N, C-alpha and C positions, 0 to 999 in steps of 0.2 A: 781720638775720642770726639764724638759729635758735641757741638756746643748747644746752647739753648736755641729754641725756635726763634725765627726772625719774622717780624710782621711784613706784610706786603708793602707797607709804606716805607719801612726801613730798607727793604730789598730794592725798592724803586730808586733810592739814592745810590745804592751800590751798583745797581744795573746801569745807571747813567755813567758810572765810572768803569764799566767793563767787567762786572762780576761774572764769574763762571757759573752758569746755571744749567742744571741737568733736569730735564723733564722725564719722569719715570712712568708716565702714562703710556697707553697703547697708541699706535699710530692713528687709529680712528678718532681717538680723543684729541690728540695733538693737532690734527688738521683743522678741527673745529675752531680752536682758539688757543694760542700759546704766547708766552712772553717772548718778544722779539729777541733773537739770538740765543734762546734756550736750546740746548742740544737735546734732541730726542734720544733717550736711552731707556727703553722699556725695562721695568723692574726685573723681568725674567732674564734680561741680557747683562745685568750689572756685573755678575761674577765673571762672565766670559770677557767682558770689556774692561775689567778692573785696571789693567795696565794703561788704558787710555784716559784715565781720570787723573787730573793733576794732583800732585802731592805738595807742590810748592806754594799753594794758595788755598784759601777757603773755597769750598764748593757749596753752592746753594742747591738744595734738592726740592723739587716741586712736583706735585701730582694734582689731582682734582680738588681735594679738600684737606689733605695733610696726612692721611693714614699711611698710604704706601710710601710716601716720601719720608715719613718719620722712621719707618722700618729700614729704608735704604740708608738714611743718614746715620742711624745707629750702626748698621753693618759697615759702612765706610769708616766711621769712627773707630770701630774695632780693628780695622785694617791700617790704622795710623793716618787716615786722611781726615783733615779738618773739614767737617761737613756740618751744615746747618739746615734744618728742616724749615720750609716756608709754611708758617701757620695759616690755615685756611685755603692754601693751595691756589690753583688757577682761578677757581670760582671767586675767592676773595680778591684776587688781583683785578679781575674783570669788574666786580662790584665796586671796587675803589676807583674805577675809572682810569686805570693805568693802560698804557698802549698794549695792543695785542696784534698778532698776525694770524693768518689762517694758511692752510696748505702745508705741504712738506717743503723743507729747505731744498734749494737747488744745488 
Protein backbone atom coordinates (compact mmCIF):
# COMPACT_ATOMS: atom_id res chain seq x y z
CA UNK A 1 0.00 0.00 0.00
CA UNK A 2 1.31 3.44 -0.81
CA UNK A 3 1.82 5.82 2.09
CA UNK A 4 0.94 9.48 2.21
CA UNK A 5 2.72 11.90 -0.10
CA UNK A 6 6.10 13.16 1.05
CA UNK A 7 7.27 16.74 0.64
CA UNK A 8 10.48 17.53 -1.22
CA UNK A 9 12.01 18.89 1.98
CA UNK A 10 11.27 15.65 3.84
CA UNK A 11 12.58 13.68 0.87
CA UNK A 12 15.81 15.73 0.89
CA UNK A 13 16.60 14.40 4.38
CA UNK A 14 15.88 10.82 3.29
CA UNK A 15 17.85 11.37 0.05
CA UNK A 16 20.93 12.28 2.10
CA UNK A 17 20.49 8.94 3.89
CA UNK A 18 20.40 6.98 0.61
CA UNK A 19 16.66 6.76 -0.13
CA UNK A 20 15.65 4.71 -3.16
CA UNK A 21 14.09 7.19 -5.60
CA UNK A 22 12.43 6.26 -8.88
CA UNK A 23 11.86 8.96 -11.50
CA UNK A 24 8.95 7.93 -13.73
CA UNK A 25 9.29 10.72 -16.30
CA UNK A 26 10.44 10.17 -19.86
CA UNK A 27 14.19 10.25 -20.66
CA UNK A 28 13.92 13.68 -22.31
CA UNK A 29 12.52 15.14 -19.11
CA UNK A 30 15.01 13.31 -16.90
CA UNK A 31 18.07 14.65 -18.73
CA UNK A 32 16.98 18.26 -18.19
CA UNK A 33 17.11 17.96 -14.38
CA UNK A 34 16.69 15.14 -11.90
CA UNK A 35 17.33 14.30 -8.28
CA UNK A 36 20.89 12.92 -8.00
CA UNK A 37 20.87 9.12 -7.76
CA UNK A 38 17.20 8.89 -8.82
CA UNK A 39 16.72 5.86 -11.04
CA UNK A 40 15.06 6.59 -14.37
CA UNK A 41 12.14 4.21 -14.83
CA UNK A 42 9.56 5.72 -17.20
CA UNK A 43 5.97 5.15 -16.15
CA UNK A 44 5.33 2.92 -19.16
CA UNK A 45 8.13 0.55 -18.11
CA UNK A 46 7.14 0.08 -14.46
CA UNK A 47 5.14 -3.12 -14.98
CA UNK A 48 7.90 -4.77 -17.03
CA UNK A 49 10.54 -3.76 -14.45
CA UNK A 50 8.51 -4.52 -11.34
CA UNK A 51 10.93 -7.22 -10.19
CA UNK A 52 13.74 -4.62 -10.16
CA UNK A 53 11.99 -2.44 -7.58
CA UNK A 54 13.03 -3.16 -3.99
CA UNK A 55 10.45 -4.63 -1.64
CA UNK A 56 12.57 -4.40 1.49
CA UNK A 57 12.47 -0.63 1.86
CA UNK A 58 10.36 2.40 1.01
CA UNK A 59 10.51 3.57 -2.58
CA UNK A 60 10.01 7.26 -3.34
CA UNK A 61 8.37 7.96 -6.70
CA UNK A 62 8.84 11.29 -8.48
CA UNK A 63 7.73 12.82 -11.78
CA UNK A 64 7.45 16.42 -12.95
CA UNK A 65 4.69 17.68 -10.62
CA UNK A 66 3.27 14.61 -8.87
CA UNK A 67 0.51 13.25 -11.09
CA UNK A 68 2.23 10.32 -12.79
CA UNK A 69 4.21 9.46 -9.68
CA UNK A 70 1.00 9.32 -7.61
CA UNK A 71 -0.42 6.77 -10.06
CA UNK A 72 2.76 4.70 -9.97
CA UNK A 73 2.99 4.88 -6.16
CA UNK A 74 -0.61 3.62 -5.92
CA UNK A 75 0.17 0.80 -8.36
CA UNK A 76 3.31 -0.20 -6.46
CA UNK A 77 1.38 -0.12 -3.20
CA UNK A 78 -1.19 -2.50 -4.70
CA UNK A 79 1.72 -4.83 -5.54
CA UNK A 80 2.83 -4.87 -1.90
CA UNK A 81 5.66 -2.36 -2.30
CA UNK A 82 5.89 0.47 0.24
CA UNK A 83 5.83 3.51 -2.05
CA UNK A 84 5.49 7.22 -1.40
CA UNK A 85 4.62 9.87 -3.96
CA UNK A 86 6.79 13.00 -3.96
CA UNK A 87 4.36 15.94 -3.76
CA UNK A 88 5.13 18.63 -6.32
CA UNK A 89 7.63 16.40 -8.10
CA UNK A 90 10.91 17.48 -9.62
CA UNK A 91 9.64 21.00 -10.20
CA UNK A 92 9.08 21.47 -6.45
CA UNK A 93 12.49 19.89 -5.74
CA UNK A 94 14.18 22.41 -8.05
CA UNK A 95 12.16 25.37 -6.71
CA UNK A 96 13.18 24.41 -3.15
CA UNK A 97 16.84 24.67 -4.16
CA UNK A 98 17.74 21.01 -3.63
CA UNK A 99 20.62 19.50 -5.68
CA UNK A 100 19.96 18.44 -9.25
CA UNK A 101 21.88 16.65 -11.97
CA UNK A 102 21.45 16.71 -15.72
CA UNK A 103 22.03 14.11 -18.40
CA UNK A 104 21.62 10.35 -18.32
CA UNK A 105 23.35 8.12 -15.78
CA UNK A 106 26.59 6.52 -16.89
